[in-house]
Backbone as a chain_set.jsonl record, in Angstrom:
{"seq": "MNLLEMNSICKSYRNIGIETKVLQNVTLHIKEGDYVSIIGPSGAGKSTLMAIMGCLAQPTSGEYILDGEEVGKLNDRKLSRVRNEKIGFVFQAFHLLPGVTALENVMLPIVYAKNSQGNAKERARALLAKVGLEHRLHHTPGQLSGGEQQRVTIARSLINDPRIILADEPTGNLDSKNGIQTMQTFDNLVKEGKTIILITHDPAVAQHAGRIISILDGQIASDRNLSYEEQTRPL", "coords": {"N": [[0.758, -1.222, 0.15], [0.599, 2.19, -0.787], [1.949, 4.983, 0.878], [2.012, 7.414, 0.293], [0.539, 9.308, -2.318], [0.441, 10.841, -5.405], [-1.208, 12.194, -7.829], [-1.334, 13.311, -11.064], [-0.724, 15.963, -10.602], [-0.886, 19.515, -10.569], [0.491, 22.677, -10.544], [0.065, 26.147, -10.666], [0.56, 29.634, -10.682], [-0.984, 32.987, -10.986], [-0.343, 35.909, -11.897], [-0.976, 39.338, -12.357], [-2.522, 38.613, -14.46], [-1.039, 36.812, -15.961], [-0.057, 33.361, -16.371], [1.813, 31.319, -14.527], [3.049, 28.072, -14.923], [4.228, 26.028, -12.382], [4.425, 23.211, -11.609], [3.623, 20.377, -13.572], [1.33, 17.85, -14.285], [2.287, 15.775, -12.304], [3.109, 12.998, -11.295], [3.482, 10.398, -8.716], [4.275, 7.925, -6.592], [4.833, 6.728, -3.158], [5.994, 4.531, -1.059], [5.558, 3.143, 2.514], [8.325, 3.253, 4.429], [10.105, 3.927, 2.379], [13.024, 5.406, 0.788], [13.487, 8.443, -0.426], [15.023, 10.66, -2.722], [14.442, 13.844, -4.214], [15.286, 15.554, -6.698], [16.84, 18.258, -8.55], [17.552, 21.344, -10.581], [17.635, 24.802, -9.275], [14.433, 26.372, -9.341], [13.201, 24.233, -10.546], [10.92, 23.415, -9.404], [10.949, 21.605, -6.992], [10.646, 22.895, -4.34], [8.023, 23.536, -4.311], [6.769, 21.32, -4.853], [7.426, 19.874, -2.421], [6.123, 21.601, -0.599], [3.365, 21.016, -1.118], [3.232, 18.369, -0.643], [3.582, 18.451, 2.122], [1.403, 19.518, 3.031], [1.29, 22.42, 3.049], [0.931, 23.76, 0.992], [-1.879, 23.812, -1.557], [-2.494, 21.838, -4.406], [-3.027, 23.134, -7.942], [-4.557, 21.497, -9.69], [-5.5, 17.821, -9.738], [-4.576, 14.836, -7.65], [-4.071, 14.406, -4.266], [-3.091, 12.057, -2.077], [-2.534, 11.273, 1.205], [-1.592, 8.952, 3.616], [-3.808, 7.548, 3.193], [-5.789, 9.427, 3.225], [-7.529, 12.029, 1.431], [-6.228, 14.851, 0.661], [-7.079, 17.24, -0.564], [-9.709, 17.262, 0.135], [-9.623, 17.912, 2.805], [-10.155, 20.296, 5.469], [-9.065, 23.388, 7.113], [-8.312, 22.961, 9.781], [-8.125, 20.07, 9.897], [-6.083, 19.916, 8.03], [-3.991, 21.176, 9.533], [-3.947, 19.27, 11.671], [-2.83, 16.982, 10.152], [-0.507, 17.876, 9.429], [0.899, 18.217, 11.784], [0.677, 15.69, 13.106], [1.449, 13.606, 11.163], [3.455, 14.167, 9.595], [6.815, 15.223, 9.703], [9.086, 17.868, 9.616], [11.944, 19.06, 8.168], [14.095, 21.579, 7.771], [16.332, 23.711, 5.655], [16.807, 26.111, 6.841], [16.693, 25.724, 9.528], [14.71, 26.814, 11.423], [14.354, 27.251, 14.316], [13.378, 28.175, 17.48], [14.637, 31.141, 18.903], [16.521, 31.745, 21.864], [15.38, 29.664, 23.085], [15.706, 26.612, 24.585], [17.336, 23.447, 23.311], [15.9, 21.343, 24.3], [13.483, 22.451, 24.477], [12.728, 23.228, 22.039], [12.569, 21.008, 20.585], [10.241, 19.933, 21.745], [8.16, 21.455, 20.855], [6.395, 20.769, 18.597], [4.394, 19.149, 20.1], [3.536, 20.838, 21.985], [2.235, 22.99, 20.366], [0.051, 21.237, 19.321], [-1.439, 20.978, 21.222], [-1.684, 18.675, 22.56], [-1.735, 16.026, 25.16], [0.885, 16.591, 27.206], [2.38, 14.489, 28.904], [4.815, 12.432, 28.837], [6.542, 13.858, 27.381], [8.803, 15.365, 27.63], [10.503, 13.478, 28.411], [10.563, 12.089, 26.166], [11.661, 13.886, 24.351], [14.291, 14.074, 25.28], [15.283, 11.562, 24.7], [15.114, 11.659, 22.001], [16.933, 13.589, 21.538], [19.268, 12.517, 22.263], [19.584, 10.523, 20.801], [20.368, 11.685, 18.403], [22.847, 12.422, 19.108], [23.107, 14.524, 20.85], [22.893, 14.735, 23.677], [24.334, 16.042, 25.425], [23.755, 18.706, 24.874], [21.164, 19.587, 25.931], [20.292, 21.801, 26.947], [21.08, 24.106, 25.74], [20.77, 27.08, 24.0], [19.844, 27.824, 20.543], [21.711, 29.667, 19.638], [23.859, 29.009, 20.886], [24.657, 26.602, 19.672], [26.368, 24.811, 17.162], [25.993, 25.02, 13.406], [25.694, 22.441, 12.544], [24.702, 21.145, 14.752], [22.438, 22.269, 15.433], [20.801, 21.649, 13.122], [20.662, 18.89, 13.745], [19.261, 19.003, 16.063], [16.72, 19.844, 14.684], [15.794, 17.763, 13.363], [15.612, 15.887, 15.486], [13.203, 17.312, 16.463], [11.508, 16.786, 14.353], [10.93, 14.41, 14.659], [9.26, 14.025, 16.997], [6.527, 13.645, 17.283], [6.28, 11.235, 16.145], [6.047, 10.678, 13.381], [4.603, 9.62, 10.377], [6.099, 10.168, 8.023], [9.029, 11.912, 6.825], [9.92, 14.868, 5.769], [12.562, 16.628, 4.288], [13.94, 19.651, 3.25], [16.483, 20.601, 1.438], [18.534, 19.689, 3.549], [21.165, 19.852, 4.106], [22.001, 22.24, 3.204], [23.077, 24.641, 4.455], [25.298, 23.665, 5.637], [28.74, 22.82, 6.649], [30.829, 20.506, 4.95], [31.525, 18.421, 6.681], [29.456, 18.423, 8.813], [27.322, 18.044, 7.109], [27.814, 15.56, 6.466], [27.44, 14.111, 8.693], [24.768, 14.627, 9.274], [23.581, 13.475, 7.21], [23.981, 10.973, 7.692], [22.641, 10.563, 9.979], [20.058, 10.392, 8.938], [20.163, 8.32, 7.067], [20.351, 6.161, 9.243], [17.843, 6.376, 10.457], [16.155, 5.643, 8.289], [17.057, 2.996, 8.371], [15.654, 2.323, 10.565], [13.227, 2.004, 9.809], [11.64, 4.414, 8.998], [10.172, 6.678, 6.914], [11.435, 8.657, 4.473], [11.82, 11.624, 2.583], [13.827, 13.39, 0.738], [14.62, 16.733, -0.349], [16.55, 18.123, -2.922], [19.631, 19.714, -4.409], [21.814, 18.451, -4.637], [23.703, 16.035, -5.903], [25.379, 14.18, -4.561], [24.016, 14.138, -1.97], [21.478, 13.353, -2.79], [22.272, 10.469, -3.545], [21.964, 9.096, -1.09], [19.612, 7.96, -0.848], [17.475, 5.406, -1.854], [16.096, 5.819, -3.995], [15.881, 8.04, -6.687], [14.198, 10.854, -7.749], [13.969, 12.923, -10.479], [13.401, 16.243, -11.137], [12.4, 18.537, -13.664], [11.727, 21.605, -14.911], [9.256, 21.435, -13.914], [8.203, 19.067, -14.15], [8.315, 15.59, -14.05], [11.575, 14.265, -14.672], [13.001, 11.845, -14.502], [12.868, 8.647, -12.872], [14.044, 6.624, -10.811], [15.446, 3.46, -9.349], [18.164, 3.057, -7.109], [21.019, 0.853, -7.16], [22.454, -0.992, -4.681], [25.232, -0.571, -4.791], [25.327, 1.845, -5.853], [24.494, 3.632, -3.908], [25.123, 6.313, -1.718], [26.771, 5.15, 1.289], [26.712, 5.354, 4.833], [29.552, 5.834, 6.695]], "CA": [[-0.043, 0.011, -0.07], [1.151, 3.528, -0.76], [1.756, 6.048, 1.951], [1.827, 8.869, -0.354], [0.163, 9.201, -3.799], [0.369, 12.015, -6.189], [-1.655, 11.874, -9.164], [-1.449, 14.446, -11.897], [-0.469, 17.154, -9.782], [-0.435, 20.534, -11.328], [0.385, 23.949, -9.702], [0.411, 27.361, -11.439], [0.185, 30.904, -10.153], [-1.346, 33.851, -11.844], [0.001, 37.423, -11.655], [-1.066, 40.262, -13.601], [-3.175, 38.128, -15.772], [0.068, 35.841, -16.532], [-0.202, 32.316, -15.572], [3.113, 30.579, -14.538], [3.031, 26.758, -14.526], [5.313, 25.347, -11.577], [4.135, 21.626, -11.66], [2.773, 19.888, -14.674], [0.954, 16.579, -14.319], [3.42, 15.117, -11.674], [2.644, 11.623, -10.586], [4.411, 9.668, -8.099], [3.802, 6.896, -5.218], [5.899, 6.452, -2.267], [5.649, 3.421, 0.072], [6.182, 3.193, 3.885], [9.868, 2.818, 4.603], [10.912, 4.331, 1.282], [13.977, 6.445, 1.177], [13.539, 9.089, -1.69], [15.234, 12.004, -2.969], [13.832, 14.442, -5.423], [16.472, 16.407, -7.173], [16.638, 19.19, -9.729], [18.16, 22.638, -10.339], [16.818, 25.94, -8.693], [13.28, 26.839, -9.997], [12.689, 23.251, -11.334], [9.542, 22.93, -8.885], [11.244, 20.936, -5.968], [10.23, 23.483, -3.049], [6.734, 23.698, -4.611], [6.268, 19.834, -4.8], [7.405, 19.6, -1.187], [5.091, 22.374, 0.033], [2.056, 20.226, -1.49], [3.511, 17.017, 0.015], [3.696, 18.94, 3.411], [0.234, 20.205, 3.097], [1.519, 23.741, 3.169], [0.16, 24.371, -0.333], [-2.666, 23.057, -2.419], [-2.245, 21.899, -6.011], [-3.962, 23.588, -8.744], [-5.439, 20.311, -9.93], [-4.716, 16.625, -9.416], [-5.237, 14.403, -6.599], [-2.964, 13.937, -3.492], [-3.612, 11.043, -1.009], [-1.536, 10.838, 2.258], [-1.78, 8.09, 4.52], [-5.509, 7.286, 2.968], [-6.793, 10.634, 3.119], [-7.483, 12.822, 0.23], [-5.815, 16.196, 1.302], [-7.786, 18.113, -1.166], [-10.923, 17.28, 0.878], [-9.505, 18.352, 4.236], [-10.496, 21.812, 5.981], [-7.718, 23.929, 7.489], [-8.231, 22.267, 10.888], [-7.776, 18.819, 9.535], [-4.818, 19.947, 7.546], [-3.186, 21.258, 10.517], [-3.723, 18.085, 12.231], [-2.127, 16.078, 9.366], [1.052, 18.37, 9.422], [1.661, 18.166, 12.927], [0.658, 14.481, 13.351], [2.007, 12.713, 10.103], [4.621, 14.875, 8.711], [7.98, 15.667, 10.207], [9.721, 18.733, 8.721], [13.492, 19.445, 8.445], [14.162, 22.798, 6.851], [17.593, 24.248, 5.325], [17.129, 27.405, 7.491], [16.495, 25.266, 10.816], [13.585, 27.414, 12.004], [14.307, 27.154, 15.699], [13.3, 29.599, 18.146], [15.971, 31.588, 19.522], [16.4, 31.863, 23.32], [14.629, 28.528, 23.784], [16.646, 25.403, 24.715], [17.179, 22.588, 22.464], [14.844, 20.363, 24.818], [12.06, 23.123, 24.601], [12.493, 23.439, 20.637], [12.043, 19.667, 20.184], [9.034, 19.611, 22.342], [7.19, 22.35, 20.345], [5.201, 20.277, 18.027], [3.497, 18.554, 21.088], [2.936, 22.161, 22.677], [1.444, 23.589, 19.4], [-0.898, 20.449, 18.973], [-1.973, 21.008, 22.434], [-1.671, 17.204, 23.083], [-1.245, 15.579, 26.373], [2.504, 16.323, 27.172], [2.847, 13.367, 29.393], [6.316, 12.111, 28.904], [7.038, 14.698, 26.248], [10.155, 15.855, 28.003], [11.506, 12.184, 28.369], [10.706, 11.591, 24.658], [12.512, 14.707, 23.579], [15.699, 13.895, 25.702], [15.714, 10.469, 24.156], [15.355, 11.931, 20.669], [18.348, 14.33, 21.285], [20.393, 11.538, 22.705], [19.538, 9.748, 19.476], [21.015, 12.18, 17.453], [24.063, 12.801, 19.669], [22.894, 15.714, 21.677], [22.337, 14.637, 24.929], [25.106, 17.074, 26.215], [23.331, 20.054, 24.67], [19.967, 19.738, 26.073], [19.827, 23.248, 27.677], [21.6, 24.965, 25.029], [19.845, 27.597, 22.886], [20.403, 27.857, 19.029], [22.595, 30.735, 19.447], [25.128, 28.366, 21.538], [24.842, 25.53, 18.816], [26.921, 24.956, 15.638], [25.11, 24.609, 12.436], [25.249, 20.937, 12.524], [23.89, 20.775, 15.999], [20.946, 22.983, 15.218], [20.019, 20.658, 12.301], [20.235, 17.775, 14.339], [17.818, 19.338, 16.826], [15.431, 19.99, 13.951], [15.638, 16.28, 13.173], [14.863, 15.392, 16.805], [12.044, 17.887, 16.46], [10.59, 16.287, 13.567], [10.439, 12.783, 15.168], [8.721, 14.02, 18.414], [5.124, 12.948, 17.259], [6.388, 9.753, 15.521], [5.102, 10.956, 12.009], [4.478, 8.559, 9.181], [6.806, 10.491, 6.945], [9.854, 12.92, 7.099], [10.226, 15.835, 4.488], [13.601, 17.441, 4.553], [14.168, 20.295, 2.394], [18.046, 20.807, 1.625], [18.929, 19.69, 4.714], [22.569, 20.107, 4.183], [22.277, 23.296, 2.47], [23.767, 25.608, 5.347], [26.234, 23.102, 6.605], [29.985, 22.408, 6.024], [30.851, 19.088, 4.512], [31.642, 17.485, 7.952], [28.142, 18.391, 9.547], [26.654, 17.499, 6.105], [28.075, 13.969, 6.422], [26.879, 13.626, 10.046], [23.247, 14.845, 9.121], [23.124, 12.437, 6.428], [24.332, 9.52, 8.299], [21.39, 10.427, 10.792], [18.875, 10.23, 8.0], [20.443, 6.888, 6.842], [20.03, 5.367, 10.433], [16.375, 6.527, 10.55], [15.714, 4.871, 7.296], [17.248, 1.611, 8.871], [14.711, 1.877, 11.628], [11.77, 1.96, 9.221], [11.166, 5.627, 8.854], [9.908, 7.066, 5.253], [12.136, 9.913, 4.201], [11.759, 12.218, 1.366], [14.79, 14.753, 0.643], [14.599, 17.564, -1.493], [17.96, 18.45, -2.926], [20.118, 19.967, -5.603], [23.125, 17.985, -4.523], [23.712, 14.58, -6.27], [25.966, 13.316, -3.425], [23.206, 13.856, -0.943], [20.493, 12.36, -3.484], [22.552, 9.292, -3.565], [21.897, 8.503, -0.029], [18.417, 7.403, -0.891], [17.387, 4.23, -2.718], [15.367, 6.176, -5.092], [16.165, 9.363, -7.171], [13.283, 11.243, -8.793], [14.611, 14.219, -10.939], [12.471, 17.403, -11.729], [13.05, 19.635, -14.597], [10.59, 22.581, -15.497], [7.859, 20.974, -13.169], [7.881, 17.84, -14.622], [9.459, 14.142, -13.626], [12.273, 13.818, -15.887], [13.347, 10.598, -14.476], [12.485, 8.055, -11.655], [14.864, 5.264, -10.701], [15.811, 3.06, -8.252], [19.643, 2.798, -7.369], [21.445, -0.37, -6.68], [23.086, -1.058, -3.337], [26.51, 0.021, -5.029], [25.48, 3.069, -6.359], [23.891, 4.294, -2.993], [26.194, 6.385, -0.561], [26.454, 4.581, 2.506], [27.415, 5.858, 6.108], [30.877, 5.204, 7.08]], "C": [[0.681, 1.243, 0.039], [0.924, 4.339, 0.35], [1.345, 7.287, 1.329], [1.497, 8.582, -1.8], [-0.156, 10.416, -4.446], [-0.212, 11.768, -7.634], [-2.121, 13.012, -10.253], [-1.524, 15.786, -11.444], [-0.119, 18.453, -10.696], [-0.441, 21.782, -10.347], [0.708, 25.016, -10.516], [0.004, 28.568, -10.464], [-0.025, 31.98, -11.223], [-1.114, 35.174, -11.249], [-0.051, 38.567, -12.595], [-1.787, 39.628, -14.627], [-2.122, 37.105, -16.501], [0.124, 34.745, -15.767], [1.245, 31.558, -15.626], [2.927, 29.09, -14.072], [4.176, 26.168, -13.693], [5.362, 23.967, -11.665], [3.33, 21.174, -12.792], [2.586, 18.237, -14.556], [2.251, 15.695, -13.677], [2.666, 14.024, -10.948], [3.649, 10.899, -10.057], [3.729, 9.025, -6.935], [4.991, 6.512, -4.529], [5.139, 5.523, -1.232], [6.197, 3.86, 1.214], [7.454, 2.6, 3.861], [10.762, 3.05, 3.115], [12.003, 5.369, 1.658], [14.217, 7.207, -0.335], [14.133, 10.524, -1.708], [14.713, 12.558, -4.095], [14.922, 15.749, -5.74], [16.268, 17.138, -8.501], [17.447, 20.51, -9.616], [17.102, 23.733, -9.638], [15.898, 26.191, -9.734], [12.735, 25.613, -10.78], [11.248, 22.811, -10.665], [9.746, 22.205, -7.56], [10.407, 21.44, -4.62], [8.697, 23.493, -3.203], [5.864, 22.233, -4.205], [6.429, 19.414, -3.41], [6.488, 20.244, -0.305], [3.827, 21.507, -0.189], [2.219, 18.982, -0.594], [3.339, 17.222, 1.553], [2.494, 19.411, 3.866], [0.241, 21.669, 3.673], [1.048, 24.419, 1.824], [-0.963, 23.452, -0.822], [-2.522, 23.051, -3.882], [-3.514, 22.676, -6.746], [-5.253, 22.686, -9.021], [-4.771, 19.195, -9.527], [-5.206, 16.123, -8.014], [-3.952, 14.111, -5.567], [-3.626, 13.131, -2.198], [-2.572, 10.834, -0.072], [-2.129, 9.895, 3.404], [-3.447, 7.439, 4.493], [-6.201, 8.161, 2.989], [-6.492, 11.568, 2.072], [-7.353, 14.21, 0.87], [-6.742, 17.198, 0.685], [-9.319, 18.37, -0.532], [-10.968, 17.813, 2.436], [-9.77, 19.8, 4.498], [-9.052, 22.041, 6.536], [-7.425, 23.165, 8.942], [-7.624, 20.923, 10.835], [-6.317, 18.927, 9.015], [-3.593, 20.165, 8.398], [-2.608, 20.203, 11.421], [-2.807, 17.047, 11.514], [-0.721, 16.672, 9.503], [1.439, 17.913, 10.707], [1.749, 16.648, 13.492], [1.511, 13.281, 12.33], [3.198, 13.126, 9.593], [5.714, 15.485, 9.957], [8.852, 16.456, 9.252], [11.176, 19.04, 9.194], [13.803, 20.45, 7.292], [15.876, 23.077, 6.821], [18.045, 25.34, 6.47], [16.981, 27.126, 9.091], [15.198, 25.479, 11.465], [13.304, 27.011, 13.559], [14.102, 28.265, 16.487], [14.153, 29.834, 19.098], [15.464, 31.874, 20.996], [15.496, 30.797, 23.851], [15.614, 27.51, 23.693], [16.432, 24.379, 23.534], [16.015, 21.591, 23.016], [13.502, 20.89, 24.38], [11.739, 23.09, 23.077], [11.955, 22.006, 20.18], [10.624, 19.456, 20.553], [7.801, 20.396, 21.812], [6.103, 21.736, 19.571], [3.97, 19.594, 18.982], [2.698, 19.759, 21.616], [1.778, 22.575, 21.483], [0.146, 22.545, 19.119], [-1.859, 20.295, 20.182], [-2.406, 19.496, 22.859], [-1.234, 17.189, 24.467], [0.23, 15.612, 26.442], [3.054, 15.071, 27.852], [4.157, 13.321, 29.593], [6.962, 12.735, 27.587], [8.518, 15.076, 26.439], [11.253, 14.642, 27.92], [11.799, 11.839, 26.975], [11.719, 12.531, 23.957], [14.107, 14.648, 23.873], [16.066, 12.884, 24.932], [16.048, 10.796, 22.781], [16.691, 12.573, 20.51], [19.507, 13.57, 21.559], [20.488, 10.638, 21.407], [20.326, 10.476, 18.272], [22.272, 12.956, 17.98], [24.217, 13.942, 20.284], [22.593, 15.758, 23.004], [23.088, 15.607, 26.065], [24.686, 18.597, 25.951], [21.922, 20.294, 24.933], [19.302, 21.154, 26.456], [20.523, 24.401, 26.88], [20.622, 25.639, 24.125], [20.62, 27.617, 21.645], [21.345, 28.706, 18.907], [24.073, 30.154, 19.985], [25.3, 27.007, 20.863], [25.606, 25.825, 17.515], [25.656, 24.71, 14.742], [24.673, 23.349, 12.356], [24.508, 20.608, 13.6], [22.469, 21.19, 15.916], [20.159, 22.155, 14.193], [19.783, 19.274, 12.877], [19.193, 17.94, 15.523], [16.553, 19.507, 15.984], [15.114, 18.589, 13.491], [15.03, 15.757, 14.145], [13.414, 15.819, 16.819], [10.92, 17.087, 15.742], [10.149, 14.936, 13.781], [9.572, 12.854, 16.21], [7.204, 13.314, 18.424], [5.043, 11.809, 16.484], [5.451, 9.902, 14.319], [5.416, 9.75, 11.057], [5.751, 8.906, 8.148], [7.676, 11.925, 7.534], [10.153, 13.604, 5.789], [11.201, 16.675, 4.842], [13.945, 18.105, 3.218], [15.533, 21.164, 2.401], [18.644, 20.736, 2.849], [20.315, 19.973, 5.155], [23.011, 21.379, 3.773], [23.23, 24.355, 3.156], [24.841, 24.888, 6.022], [27.455, 22.707, 5.874], [30.006, 20.985, 5.59], [30.963, 18.0, 5.729], [30.255, 17.289, 8.447], [27.296, 17.682, 8.44], [26.672, 15.971, 6.304], [27.171, 13.442, 7.598], [25.301, 13.646, 9.843], [22.735, 13.711, 8.291], [23.187, 11.13, 6.826], [22.921, 9.36, 9.312], [20.148, 10.07, 10.054], [18.857, 8.506, 7.449], [20.118, 5.965, 7.984], [18.635, 5.33, 10.677], [15.544, 5.721, 9.739], [15.909, 3.228, 7.767], [16.146, 1.19, 9.875], [13.266, 1.882, 11.108], [11.08, 3.238, 8.803], [11.161, 5.926, 7.3], [10.442, 8.467, 5.229], [12.029, 10.426, 2.739], [12.659, 13.48, 1.425], [14.623, 15.383, -0.542], [15.95, 18.253, -1.654], [18.62, 18.975, -4.288], [21.477, 19.189, -5.637], [23.196, 16.5, -4.912], [24.421, 13.662, -5.186], [24.793, 13.075, -2.338], [21.99, 12.981, -1.549], [20.851, 10.879, -3.161], [22.38, 8.379, -2.247], [20.761, 7.577, -0.169], [18.363, 6.156, -1.787], [16.604, 4.449, -3.883], [15.694, 7.539, -5.327], [14.959, 9.825, -8.032], [13.883, 12.656, -9.336], [13.371, 14.831, -11.702], [13.059, 18.239, -12.51], [11.717, 20.21, -15.134], [9.508, 21.826, -15.057], [7.406, 19.829, -13.548], [8.884, 16.689, -14.309], [10.187, 13.899, -14.938], [12.838, 12.406, -16.016], [12.952, 9.988, -13.043], [13.239, 6.895, -11.519], [15.342, 5.048, -9.281], [17.307, 2.663, -8.283], [19.95, 1.425, -6.704], [22.112, 0.023, -5.376], [24.456, -0.198, -3.503], [26.395, 1.264, -5.328], [25.119, 4.074, -5.062], [25.295, 4.799, -2.147], [25.809, 5.956, 0.801], [27.429, 5.205, 3.572], [28.745, 5.034, 6.356], [30.843, 4.181, 8.212]], "O": [[1.424, 1.358, 1.014], [-0.214, 4.435, 0.81], [0.489, 8.056, 1.766], [2.104, 7.715, -2.428], [-1.101, 11.059, -3.986], [0.428, 11.135, -8.473], [-3.246, 13.509, -10.198], [-2.316, 16.62, -11.882], [0.836, 18.42, -11.471], [-1.287, 21.878, -9.458], [1.736, 24.859, -11.174], [-0.817, 28.405, -9.562], [0.64, 31.944, -12.258], [-1.65, 35.507, -10.192], [0.76, 38.708, -13.511], [-1.678, 40.113, -15.753], [-2.43, 36.633, -17.596], [0.327, 34.886, -14.561], [1.739, 31.244, -16.709], [2.662, 28.886, -12.888], [5.148, 25.79, -14.347], [6.486, 23.489, -11.815], [2.23, 21.715, -12.902], [3.531, 17.462, -14.707], [3.049, 15.068, -14.374], [1.754, 14.207, -10.142], [4.666, 10.686, -10.718], [2.748, 9.524, -6.383], [5.993, 6.06, -5.083], [4.029, 5.701, -0.729], [7.084, 4.713, 1.243], [7.653, 1.518, 3.31], [11.817, 2.484, 2.829], [11.918, 6.077, 2.662], [14.93, 6.736, -1.221], [13.823, 11.4, -0.901], [14.493, 11.8, -5.04], [15.191, 16.687, -4.989], [15.605, 16.655, -9.419], [18.003, 20.741, -8.542], [15.904, 23.482, -9.504], [16.284, 26.257, -10.901], [11.874, 25.831, -11.632], [10.51, 22.007, -11.235], [8.721, 22.126, -6.884], [9.689, 20.694, -3.954], [8.068, 23.455, -2.146], [4.822, 22.064, -3.571], [5.617, 18.566, -3.04], [6.04, 19.637, 0.667], [3.212, 21.32, 0.861], [1.297, 18.652, 0.152], [2.983, 16.264, 2.239], [2.413, 19.74, 5.05], [-0.543, 22.081, 4.528], [0.836, 25.63, 1.764], [-0.923, 22.283, -0.439], [-2.438, 24.091, -4.536], [-4.651, 22.802, -6.29], [-6.438, 22.902, -8.766], [-3.651, 19.286, -9.026], [-6.014, 16.741, -7.32], [-2.916, 13.63, -6.026], [-4.523, 13.583, -1.487], [-1.614, 10.182, -0.489], [-3.146, 10.227, 4.012], [-4.094, 7.002, 5.445], [-7.394, 7.935, 2.783], [-5.333, 11.895, 1.818], [-8.273, 14.677, 1.541], [-7.209, 18.041, 1.452], [-9.964, 19.41, -0.666], [-11.972, 18.061, 3.104], [-9.539, 20.539, 3.541], [-8.116, 21.243, 6.487], [-6.271, 22.798, 9.165], [-6.716, 20.614, 11.606], [-5.435, 18.186, 9.449], [-2.496, 19.637, 8.219], [-1.458, 20.087, 11.842], [-2.085, 16.311, 12.188], [0.21, 15.89, 9.693], [2.401, 17.145, 10.731], [2.687, 16.322, 14.22], [2.072, 12.278, 12.772], [3.967, 12.282, 9.134], [5.334, 16.102, 10.951], [9.322, 15.932, 8.242], [11.507, 19.228, 10.365], [13.764, 20.159, 6.097], [16.606, 22.739, 7.752], [19.182, 25.48, 6.92], [17.105, 28.053, 9.891], [14.593, 24.551, 12.001], [12.236, 26.542, 13.951], [14.648, 29.325, 16.181], [14.463, 29.046, 19.991], [14.304, 32.163, 21.29], [14.9, 30.951, 24.917], [16.378, 27.52, 22.728], [15.418, 24.47, 22.84], [15.249, 21.077, 22.201], [12.572, 20.176, 24.004], [10.558, 22.934, 22.767], [10.966, 21.922, 19.452], [9.857, 18.872, 19.787], [6.652, 20.139, 22.171], [4.945, 22.086, 19.797], [2.797, 19.546, 18.61], [1.47, 19.76, 21.699], [0.574, 22.468, 21.715], [-0.848, 23.107, 18.659], [-2.882, 19.611, 20.146], [-3.456, 19.284, 23.466], [-0.527, 18.066, 24.962], [0.866, 14.764, 25.817], [4.111, 14.596, 27.437], [4.705, 14.051, 30.418], [7.778, 12.137, 26.885], [9.321, 15.086, 25.507], [12.421, 14.713, 27.537], [12.881, 11.418, 26.564], [12.51, 12.102, 23.118], [14.989, 15.006, 23.092], [17.142, 13.031, 24.351], [17.088, 10.356, 22.291], [17.479, 12.27, 19.614], [20.622, 13.901, 21.155], [21.553, 10.096, 21.11], [20.822, 9.854, 17.333], [22.692, 13.964, 17.41], [25.332, 14.461, 20.342], [22.058, 16.751, 23.495], [22.667, 15.883, 27.189], [25.126, 19.54, 26.609], [21.369, 21.155, 24.249], [18.132, 21.505, 26.304], [20.529, 25.544, 27.338], [19.755, 24.995, 23.534], [21.841, 27.462, 21.624], [22.003, 28.534, 17.881], [25.161, 30.63, 19.66], [26.064, 26.22, 21.422], [25.501, 26.885, 16.898], [24.566, 24.316, 15.157], [23.496, 23.058, 12.139], [23.623, 19.765, 13.448], [21.51, 20.515, 16.29], [18.955, 21.969, 14.37], [18.821, 18.589, 12.53], [18.404, 17.047, 15.835], [15.443, 19.339, 16.489], [13.926, 18.391, 13.237], [13.974, 15.155, 13.948], [12.505, 15.035, 17.091], [9.82, 16.777, 16.201], [9.195, 14.401, 13.216], [9.005, 11.798, 16.493], [6.782, 12.604, 19.336], [3.957, 11.351, 16.128], [4.336, 9.387, 14.24], [6.444, 9.074, 11.105], [6.321, 7.999, 7.543], [7.254, 12.747, 8.347], [10.588, 12.976, 4.824], [10.919, 17.528, 5.682], [14.202, 17.441, 2.214], [15.722, 22.147, 3.117], [19.287, 21.707, 3.25], [20.625, 20.27, 6.309], [24.189, 21.712, 3.901], [24.1, 24.899, 2.477], [25.349, 25.442, 6.997], [27.4, 22.315, 4.709], [29.057, 20.292, 5.958], [30.501, 16.863, 5.639], [29.814, 16.143, 8.535], [26.574, 16.753, 8.802], [25.656, 15.276, 6.296], [26.345, 12.537, 7.483], [24.633, 12.695, 10.25], [21.706, 13.088, 8.548], [22.492, 10.243, 6.331], [22.273, 8.319, 9.412], [19.254, 9.449, 10.629], [17.907, 7.722, 7.43], [19.569, 4.913, 7.659], [18.162, 4.278, 11.108], [14.512, 5.175, 10.128], [15.049, 2.374, 7.551], [15.77, 0.028, 10.033], [12.285, 1.781, 11.844], [9.973, 3.151, 8.272], [12.024, 5.478, 6.547], [9.928, 9.355, 5.911], [12.153, 9.644, 1.797], [12.316, 14.48, 2.055], [14.494, 14.803, -1.62], [16.463, 18.874, -0.723], [18.056, 18.599, -5.316], [22.201, 19.299, -6.627], [22.672, 15.724, -4.112], [24.034, 12.511, -4.987], [24.623, 11.95, -1.869], [21.548, 12.023, -0.915], [20.036, 10.119, -2.638], [22.596, 7.167, -2.266], [20.856, 6.456, 0.329], [19.358, 5.956, -2.484], [16.387, 3.558, -4.704], [15.816, 8.286, -4.356], [14.722, 9.164, -9.043], [14.258, 13.467, -8.49], [12.615, 14.301, -12.515], [14.149, 18.726, -12.21], [10.821, 19.548, -15.658], [8.711, 21.519, -15.944], [6.237, 19.517, -13.317], [10.104, 16.857, -14.319], [9.693, 13.483, -15.986], [13.109, 11.829, -17.07], [12.728, 10.763, -12.113], [12.938, 6.034, -12.346], [15.57, 5.856, -8.381], [17.758, 2.046, -9.247], [19.229, 0.948, -5.828], [22.292, 1.195, -5.047], [24.815, 0.649, -2.685], [27.384, 1.96, -5.095], [25.437, 5.259, -5.167], [26.269, 4.08, -1.922], [24.773, 6.293, 1.374], [28.602, 5.509, 3.354], [28.886, 3.819, 6.22], [31.882, 3.63, 8.578]]}, "num_chains": 1, "name": "protein.A"}
């Protein structure tokens, strides 16, 4: 069964009477446990595609089904629930709250959802330990390196045990060493059964995934599975 289905997705914007087509008839299916990279040059439509996948934007036409729910039929309240409970986000710019500790940043999705916080603090501690930051629990973003901040965002993306993790250029603001550490974290999560979709322009990052979908001019140019030998494996 597919965890995510996009069928004939189109997205266009109209400005001063001029229509700009960003996505054209994009169809793709992703199963639970898949590790997928979506790659393409700047302006290809990758970020728009991720916004639709993350229920942050609606397509102009086409059908999007996530975990059995047709997203186009959901109202704002239900869309917010889906984003918070079923999707974990990892952004290039981190989007951590300044002046708030790593532990508190990781707990934010639970706070926003107004869910029972029960053992939220213990879960946040465990997730920060999972990404190697058990010694940085009470540090604010300004006291953390870029690589550490990105690992906090990964821990935060996992706090509600989402069905899928969407990572938009997760190594874009990192040096090579921290980029490698971040990708090793994703590789390990996939081994644990997580479904991960990476948006990237970097072929080396894309090759961590078992499947690479290339986007060009708003359309799928290629969609192929990588052999074990082709994939970039953690050291």
